[in-house]
PADREN-82441 format. One line per field, with one value per residue: x, y, z of N, C-alpha, C, O in turn; residue number from 1. Coordinates in nm, 3 decimals. Layout:
! PADREN-82441
n.X = [X; ...];
n.Y = [Y; ...];
n.Z = [Z; ...];
ca.X = [X; ...];
ca.Y = [Y; ...];
ca.Z = [Z; ...];
c.X = [X; ...];
c.Y = [Y; ...];
c.Z = [Z; ...];
o.X = [X; ...];
o.Y = [Y; ...];
o.Z = [Z; ...];
i = [NUM; ...];
! end
This chain:
! PADREN-82441
n.X = [-2.576; -2.761; -2.741; -2.847; -2.735; -2.890; -2.877; -2.971; -3.054; -2.792; -2.585; -2.425; -2.231; -2.044; -1.726; -1.677; -1.877; -1.936; -1.698; -1.619; -1.833; -1.911; -1.679; -1.390; -1.383; -1.499; -1.817; -1.812; -1.546; -1.540; -1.738; -1.612; -1.424; -1.596; -1.701; -1.470; -1.415; -1.647; -1.661; -1.812; -2.067; -2.320; -2.308; -2.480; -2.523; -2.707; -2.792; -2.984; -3.112; -3.374; -3.689; -3.901; -3.760; -3.607; -3.807; -3.907; -3.684; -3.667; -3.909; -3.861; -3.648; -3.729; -3.852; -3.697; -3.433; -3.185; -3.131; -3.165; -2.979; -3.035; -2.983; -3.155; -3.101; -3.174; -3.440; -3.520; -3.630; -3.851; -4.003; -4.288; -4.364; -4.132; -4.095; -4.335; -4.288; -4.076; -4.210; -4.382; -4.248; -4.096; -3.828; -3.582; -3.488; -3.218; -3.174; -2.948; -2.714; -2.457; -2.367; -2.427; -2.742; -2.881; -2.716; -2.741; -2.938; -3.268; -3.483; -3.376; -3.404; -3.626; -3.752; -3.898; -3.845; -3.748; -3.967; -4.036; -3.805; -3.556; -3.351; -3.148; -2.860; -2.631; -2.403; -2.143; -1.979; -1.874; -1.845; -2.084; -2.232; -2.091; -2.138; -2.413; -2.429; -2.296; -2.487; -2.684; -2.549; -2.485; -2.739; -2.810; -2.688];
n.Y = [-0.021; 0.049; 0.180; 0.312; 0.440; 0.608; 0.680; 0.887; 0.957; 0.972; 0.993; 0.777; 0.847; 0.998; 1.146; 1.148; 1.304; 1.643; 1.748; 1.989; 2.064; 1.834; 1.702; 1.480; 1.224; 0.887; 0.757; 0.503; 0.471; 0.667; 0.564; 0.336; 0.461; 0.576; 0.342; 0.246; 0.455; 0.459; 0.212; 0.078; 0.091; -0.052; -0.007; 0.048; 0.070; 0.205; 0.271; 0.423; 0.505; 0.516; 0.620; 0.470; 0.250; 0.372; 0.462; 0.210; 0.106; 0.283; 0.220; -0.049; -0.041; 0.137; 0.074; -0.083; -0.005; 0.209; 0.456; 0.658; 0.790; 1.012; 1.104; 1.220; 1.337; 1.482; 1.406; 1.507; 1.753; 1.707; 1.480; 1.389; 1.143; 1.020; 1.197; 1.149; 0.882; 0.910; 1.042; 0.840; 0.633; 0.497; 0.514; 0.758; 1.011; 1.169; 1.427; 1.477; 1.668; 1.710; 1.944; 2.297; 2.351; 2.587; 2.765; 2.721; 2.649; 2.792; 2.605; 2.407; 2.488; 2.401; 2.139; 1.824; 1.641; 1.747; 1.833; 1.596; 1.509; 1.442; 1.620; 1.842; 1.840; 2.018; 2.115; 2.059; 1.900; 1.561; 1.517; 1.579; 1.344; 1.213; 1.390; 1.352; 1.083; 1.108; 1.261; 1.076; 0.907; 1.078; 1.136; 0.898; 0.873];
n.Z = [-2.933; -3.221; -3.535; -3.843; -4.151; -4.405; -4.734; -5.007; -5.356; -5.598; -5.417; -5.419; -5.592; -5.465; -5.430; -5.696; -5.806; -5.846; -5.690; -5.574; -5.422; -5.278; -5.203; -5.232; -5.141; -5.133; -5.023; -4.918; -4.832; -4.634; -4.465; -4.364; -4.201; -4.015; -3.896; -3.772; -3.594; -3.432; -3.276; -3.086; -3.174; -3.365; -3.684; -3.984; -4.340; -4.606; -4.940; -5.193; -5.513; -5.550; -5.459; -5.331; -5.227; -5.031; -4.857; -4.785; -4.645; -4.429; -4.301; -4.244; -4.060; -3.872; -3.629; -3.477; -3.458; -3.302; -3.402; -3.697; -3.951; -4.192; -4.518; -4.749; -4.983; -5.295; -5.275; -5.033; -5.078; -5.228; -5.165; -5.022; -4.937; -4.821; -4.611; -4.471; -4.396; -4.216; -4.010; -3.937; -3.808; -3.505; -3.436; -3.379; -3.615; -3.771; -3.984; -4.245; -4.431; -4.665; -4.787; -4.725; -4.754; -4.762; -4.878; -5.138; -5.434; -5.442; -5.425; -5.268; -5.012; -4.884; -4.686; -4.665; -4.480; -4.238; -4.057; -3.923; -3.809; -3.556; -3.546; -3.748; -3.945; -4.127; -4.387; -4.300; -4.449; -4.499; -4.231; -4.117; -4.088; -3.886; -3.674; -3.647; -3.564; -3.319; -3.187; -3.127; -2.953; -2.739; -2.656; -2.546; -2.308];
ca.X = [-2.654; -2.773; -2.773; -2.834; -2.724; -2.963; -2.844; -3.057; -3.004; -2.665; -2.479; -2.332; -2.129; -1.952; -1.587; -1.676; -1.979; -1.916; -1.608; -1.612; -1.945; -1.923; -1.549; -1.329; -1.383; -1.619; -1.887; -1.768; -1.423; -1.577; -1.813; -1.511; -1.369; -1.699; -1.704; -1.351; -1.430; -1.758; -1.649; -1.915; -2.196; -2.345; -2.341; -2.515; -2.532; -2.795; -2.805; -3.068; -3.157; -3.517; -3.765; -3.973; -3.665; -3.571; -3.924; -3.908; -3.576; -3.708; -4.012; -3.799; -3.557; -3.784; -3.913; -3.605; -3.299; -3.176; -3.123; -3.152; -2.916; -3.095; -2.954; -3.245; -3.049; -3.275; -3.574; -3.550; -3.703; -3.961; -4.075; -4.381; -4.365; -4.021; -4.129; -4.438; -4.226; -4.000; -4.307; -4.456; -4.168; -4.061; -3.685; -3.550; -3.417; -3.144; -3.157; -2.810; -2.673; -2.313; -2.351; -2.523; -2.848; -2.927; -2.623; -2.760; -3.058; -3.386; -3.566; -3.312; -3.431; -3.744; -3.732; -4.014; -3.793; -3.725; -4.075; -4.042; -3.671; -3.506; -3.265; -3.093; -2.719; -2.595; -2.295; -2.014; -1.919; -1.903; -1.849; -2.224; -2.273; -2.024; -2.212; -2.543; -2.406; -2.266; -2.611; -2.754; -2.470; -2.500; -2.877; -2.826; -2.620];
ca.Y = [0.076; 0.011; 0.298; 0.295; 0.558; 0.589; 0.784; 0.892; 0.955; 1.027; 0.990; 0.670; 0.908; 1.081; 1.128; 1.177; 1.405; 1.779; 1.744; 2.120; 2.070; 1.713; 1.647; 1.379; 1.093; 0.806; 0.732; 0.374; 0.496; 0.741; 0.474; 0.254; 0.545; 0.585; 0.214; 0.241; 0.554; 0.422; 0.065; 0.023; 0.111; -0.135; 0.085; -0.009; 0.170; 0.172; 0.379; 0.394; 0.614; 0.491; 0.673; 0.363; 0.169; 0.450; 0.452; 0.073; 0.089; 0.358; 0.140; -0.174; -0.017; 0.243; 0.030; -0.173; 0.055; 0.321; 0.582; 0.662; 0.909; 1.015; 1.205; 1.185; 1.410; 1.561; 1.370; 1.592; 1.871; 1.668; 1.358; 1.385; 1.003; 0.997; 1.275; 1.076; 0.763; 0.956; 1.070; 0.718; 0.536; 0.532; 0.541; 0.897; 1.035; 1.294; 1.464; 1.519; 1.712; 1.737; 2.086; 2.386; 2.364; 2.725; 2.838; 2.666; 2.694; 2.820; 2.486; 2.324; 2.547; 2.334; 1.999; 1.748; 1.551; 1.821; 1.835; 1.472; 1.471; 1.480; 1.735; 1.859; 1.880; 2.042; 2.206; 2.022; 1.795; 1.427; 1.521; 1.589; 1.209; 1.193; 1.468; 1.288; 0.964; 1.157; 1.310; 0.960; 0.859; 1.171; 1.123; 0.769; 0.877];
ca.Z = [-3.007; -3.361; -3.615; -3.988; -4.237; -4.530; -4.831; -5.124; -5.494; -5.645; -5.316; -5.458; -5.676; -5.387; -5.472; -5.839; -5.835; -5.796; -5.574; -5.510; -5.328; -5.198; -5.167; -5.320; -5.076; -5.154; -4.897; -4.866; -4.756; -4.514; -4.378; -4.295; -4.095; -3.910; -3.825; -3.689; -3.487; -3.344; -3.266; -2.997; -3.239; -3.482; -3.792; -4.114; -4.446; -4.719; -5.037; -5.307; -5.599; -5.570; -5.346; -5.261; -5.150; -4.913; -4.769; -4.734; -4.547; -4.309; -4.234; -4.197; -3.947; -3.789; -3.504; -3.408; -3.447; -3.206; -3.474; -3.841; -4.008; -4.325; -4.618; -4.860; -5.099; -5.366; -5.228; -4.919; -5.123; -5.316; -5.128; -4.911; -4.891; -4.727; -4.492; -4.397; -4.338; -4.099; -3.904; -3.903; -3.732; -3.368; -3.427; -3.413; -3.741; -3.787; -4.125; -4.269; -4.565; -4.675; -4.817; -4.662; -4.854; -4.765; -4.965; -5.272; -5.504; -5.357; -5.401; -5.165; -4.880; -4.830; -4.651; -4.619; -4.376; -4.113; -3.958; -3.846; -3.765; -3.424; -3.570; -3.883; -3.949; -4.266; -4.420; -4.242; -4.530; -4.449; -4.085; -4.075; -4.045; -3.758; -3.575; -3.628; -3.481; -3.185; -3.124; -3.072; -2.840; -2.627; -2.610; -2.478; -2.177];
c.X = [-2.647; -2.824; -2.755; -2.822; -2.795; -2.933; -2.933; -2.983; -2.875; -2.554; -2.385; -2.219; -2.034; -1.808; -1.569; -1.764; -1.944; -1.824; -1.593; -1.725; -1.939; -1.791; -1.506; -1.331; -1.511; -1.687; -1.842; -1.640; -1.454; -1.652; -1.717; -1.449; -1.468; -1.706; -1.586; -1.365; -1.535; -1.765; -1.760; -2.056; -2.207; -2.397; -2.373; -2.531; -2.619; -2.803; -2.896; -3.100; -3.309; -3.595; -3.834; -3.882; -3.621; -3.685; -3.929; -3.803; -3.608; -3.811; -3.953; -3.718; -3.617; -3.853; -3.816; -3.463; -3.304; -3.169; -3.113; -3.089; -2.959; -3.047; -3.037; -3.206; -3.163; -3.417; -3.616; -3.648; -3.827; -4.051; -4.158; -4.381; -4.253; -4.046; -4.233; -4.381; -4.148; -4.095; -4.375; -4.380; -4.135; -3.914; -3.657; -3.462; -3.345; -3.125; -3.018; -2.795; -2.526; -2.289; -2.450; -2.629; -2.901; -2.832; -2.641; -2.891; -3.177; -3.466; -3.506; -3.335; -3.552; -3.712; -3.864; -3.974; -3.792; -3.841; -4.086; -3.910; -3.643; -3.423; -3.214; -2.949; -2.682; -2.475; -2.158; -1.944; -1.959; -1.909; -1.992; -2.276; -2.216; -2.101; -2.348; -2.529; -2.379; -2.392; -2.690; -2.680; -2.486; -2.641; -2.901; -2.765; -2.713];
c.Y = [0.040; 0.132; 0.265; 0.433; 0.524; 0.709; 0.772; 0.907; 1.032; 1.030; 0.872; 0.724; 0.999; 1.045; 1.158; 1.297; 1.538; 1.784; 1.879; 2.140; 1.955; 1.649; 1.536; 1.238; 1.017; 0.783; 0.601; 0.389; 0.569; 0.651; 0.382; 0.333; 0.560; 0.457; 0.200; 0.335; 0.514; 0.270; 0.002; 0.038; 0.015; -0.042; 0.009; 0.105; 0.118; 0.294; 0.333; 0.521; 0.610; 0.528; 0.563; 0.274; 0.241; 0.445; 0.313; 0.051; 0.165; 0.277; 0.014; -0.154; 0.076; 0.203; -0.056; -0.116; 0.170; 0.456; 0.561; 0.796; 0.911; 1.134; 1.166; 1.258; 1.489; 1.529; 1.451; 1.701; 1.837; 1.558; 1.372; 1.244; 0.973; 1.076; 1.206; 0.951; 0.799; 0.982; 0.943; 0.622; 0.589; 0.570; 0.687; 0.906; 1.168; 1.315; 1.524; 1.565; 1.748; 1.886; 2.167; 2.416; 2.506; 2.817; 2.799; 2.716; 2.703; 2.694; 2.395; 2.378; 2.484; 2.187; 1.938; 1.650; 1.622; 1.818; 1.707; 1.430; 1.517; 1.607; 1.734; 1.907; 1.900; 2.133; 2.172; 1.912; 1.658; 1.421; 1.536; 1.454; 1.178; 1.265; 1.406; 1.165; 1.007; 1.204; 1.193; 0.908; 0.948; 1.165; 0.996; 0.770; 0.916];
c.Z = [-3.155; -3.441; -3.762; -4.053; -4.367; -4.620; -4.954; -5.255; -5.514; -5.541; -5.335; -5.544; -5.599; -5.422; -5.620; -5.872; -5.769; -5.674; -5.503; -5.408; -5.229; -5.157; -5.261; -5.262; -5.109; -5.019; -4.836; -4.784; -4.625; -4.414; -4.301; -4.180; -3.980; -3.828; -3.730; -3.569; -3.385; -3.332; -3.181; -3.054; -3.356; -3.592; -3.919; -4.213; -4.559; -4.810; -5.149; -5.383; -5.618; -5.444; -5.265; -5.180; -5.024; -4.811; -4.705; -4.626; -4.418; -4.231; -4.174; -4.069; -3.841; -3.661; -3.422; -3.393; -3.346; -3.275; -3.623; -3.877; -4.154; -4.406; -4.740; -4.988; -5.164; -5.322; -5.105; -4.957; -5.205; -5.262; -5.002; -4.852; -4.793; -4.598; -4.406; -4.330; -4.212; -3.982; -3.854; -3.813; -3.593; -3.353; -3.463; -3.538; -3.732; -3.936; -4.143; -4.413; -4.562; -4.697; -4.732; -4.766; -4.864; -4.842; -5.110; -5.332; -5.408; -5.326; -5.294; -5.024; -4.813; -4.802; -4.605; -4.508; -4.240; -4.014; -3.873; -3.786; -3.622; -3.435; -3.712; -3.871; -4.095; -4.277; -4.365; -4.322; -4.477; -4.297; -4.032; -4.025; -3.907; -3.648; -3.545; -3.538; -3.337; -3.113; -3.064; -2.949; -2.718; -2.570; -2.531; -2.340; -2.066];
o.X = [-2.542; -2.935; -2.659; -2.890; -2.763; -2.962; -2.965; -2.864; -2.852; -2.441; -2.278; -2.121; -1.953; -1.774; -1.459; -1.729; -1.925; -1.868; -1.559; -1.713; -1.958; -1.790; -1.576; -1.285; -1.620; -1.623; -1.835; -1.626; -1.400; -1.630; -1.741; -1.423; -1.430; -1.715; -1.601; -1.332; -1.516; -1.864; -1.796; -2.154; -2.114; -2.514; -2.301; -2.549; -2.606; -2.818; -2.887; -3.113; -3.365; -3.570; -3.826; -3.921; -3.601; -3.662; -3.952; -3.830; -3.580; -3.802; -3.992; -3.720; -3.560; -3.907; -3.849; -3.382; -3.410; -3.198; -3.059; -3.138; -2.924; -3.067; -2.992; -3.271; -3.239; -3.506; -3.735; -3.738; -3.900; -4.164; -4.107; -4.396; -4.276; -4.021; -4.222; -4.421; -4.152; -4.064; -4.422; -4.441; -4.145; -3.880; -3.704; -3.376; -3.404; -3.066; -2.975; -2.854; -2.478; -2.202; -2.545; -2.608; -2.960; -2.864; -2.564; -2.947; -3.185; -3.514; -3.577; -3.289; -3.579; -3.651; -3.932; -4.061; -3.829; -3.816; -4.140; -3.903; -3.698; -3.424; -3.234; -2.919; -2.700; -2.450; -2.065; -1.859; -2.066; -1.970; -2.017; -2.354; -2.286; -2.127; -2.394; -2.610; -2.433; -2.404; -2.755; -2.743; -2.499; -2.662; -2.998; -2.788; -2.672];
o.Y = [0.005; 0.180; 0.198; 0.528; 0.423; 0.823; 0.662; 0.875; 1.139; 1.066; 0.867; 0.653; 1.070; 0.928; 1.190; 1.381; 1.543; 1.821; 1.882; 2.222; 1.975; 1.551; 1.501; 1.144; 1.076; 0.790; 0.589; 0.328; 0.535; 0.660; 0.355; 0.277; 0.557; 0.461; 0.148; 0.299; 0.532; 0.207; -0.113; 0.001; 0.002; -0.003; -0.084; 0.221; 0.003; 0.407; 0.219; 0.629; 0.691; 0.475; 0.563; 0.226; 0.178; 0.425; 0.301; -0.016; 0.116; 0.267; -0.026; -0.239; 0.091; 0.288; -0.098; -0.175; 0.220; 0.558; 0.461; 0.902; 0.821; 1.250; 1.088; 1.241; 1.555; 1.614; 1.463; 1.736; 1.927; 1.542; 1.367; 1.227; 0.906; 1.026; 1.203; 0.917; 0.726; 0.948; 0.939; 0.538; 0.709; 0.651; 0.735; 0.822; 1.269; 1.232; 1.611; 1.509; 1.809; 1.946; 2.112; 2.498; 2.543; 2.933; 2.842; 2.816; 2.632; 2.677; 2.313; 2.318; 2.512; 2.120; 1.992; 1.586; 1.563; 1.803; 1.712; 1.328; 1.617; 1.691; 1.638; 2.000; 1.810; 2.217; 2.251; 1.841; 1.642; 1.330; 1.510; 1.449; 1.124; 1.208; 1.408; 1.145; 0.948; 1.188; 1.209; 0.868; 0.899; 1.186; 0.986; 0.679; 0.924];
o.Z = [-3.207; -3.419; -3.800; -4.015; -4.431; -4.585; -4.999; -5.264; -5.458; -5.572; -5.275; -5.568; -5.659; -5.441; -5.664; -5.955; -5.647; -5.565; -5.385; -5.318; -5.109; -5.083; -5.356; -5.327; -5.112; -4.915; -4.714; -4.678; -4.520; -4.294; -4.184; -4.073; -3.863; -3.705; -3.620; -3.456; -3.265; -3.372; -3.203; -2.989; -3.436; -3.592; -3.957; -4.175; -4.602; -4.762; -5.194; -5.326; -5.692; -5.336; -5.142; -5.074; -4.920; -4.692; -4.585; -4.527; -4.309; -4.109; -4.064; -3.981; -3.732; -3.591; -3.311; -3.322; -3.311; -3.214; -3.671; -3.838; -4.230; -4.368; -4.825; -5.091; -5.094; -5.331; -5.075; -4.881; -5.246; -5.308; -4.890; -4.730; -4.692; -4.489; -4.284; -4.219; -4.113; -3.867; -3.740; -3.747; -3.566; -3.267; -3.566; -3.562; -3.691; -4.005; -4.066; -4.505; -4.466; -4.634; -4.676; -4.856; -4.966; -4.867; -5.196; -5.286; -5.308; -5.214; -5.236; -4.927; -4.696; -4.885; -4.518; -4.448; -4.138; -3.894; -3.763; -3.718; -3.575; -3.345; -3.786; -3.797; -4.177; -4.190; -4.381; -4.268; -4.417; -4.240; -3.914; -3.930; -3.821; -3.542; -3.431; -3.447; -3.244; -2.992; -2.961; -2.851; -2.606; -2.451; -2.456; -2.261; -1.950];
i = [1; 2; 3; 4; 5; 6; 7; 8; 9; 10; 11; 12; 13; 14; 15; 16; 17; 18; 19; 20; 21; 22; 23; 24; 25; 26; 27; 28; 29; 30; 31; 32; 33; 34; 35; 36; 37; 38; 39; 40; 41; 42; 43; 44; 45; 46; 47; 48; 49; 50; 51; 52; 53; 54; 55; 56; 57; 58; 59; 60; 61; 62; 63; 64; 65; 66; 67; 68; 69; 70; 71; 72; 73; 74; 75; 76; 77; 78; 79; 80; 81; 82; 83; 84; 85; 86; 87; 88; 89; 90; 91; 92; 93; 94; 95; 96; 97; 98; 99; 100; 101; 102; 103; 104; 105; 106; 107; 108; 109; 110; 111; 112; 113; 114; 115; 116; 117; 118; 119; 120; 121; 122; 123; 124; 125; 126; 127; 128; 129; 130; 131; 132; 133; 134; 135; 136; 137; 138; 139; 140; 141];
! end
């Protein structure tokens, strides 16, 4: 099974950025833990602060991978283009958020990703990624 995690803007600052919301662990450290836990899964990771690069990665992987775990971060609430890319590909996408976006500012309650996603996981910290990966594995059985 081949799964890619795609992270959007400012998630490269995990561990430094608002630790009360996002925790103190870097994503790179957490990704190593995921690779160890899911040894039978070919896991890849991509992060960009640039909307077009995220769209490009969704298109690149969206016809040949078994799953995409997407945390588009702030672009979730603003990018029709990323939402359209999710709808355009065959690979199922699970939308993920570290925080519970419904406990936050009103503008974070809207997602352009959700209508095209297989599912949405939010509010479980970094474990949200773990749950998304598990959803692909359970769906493959």
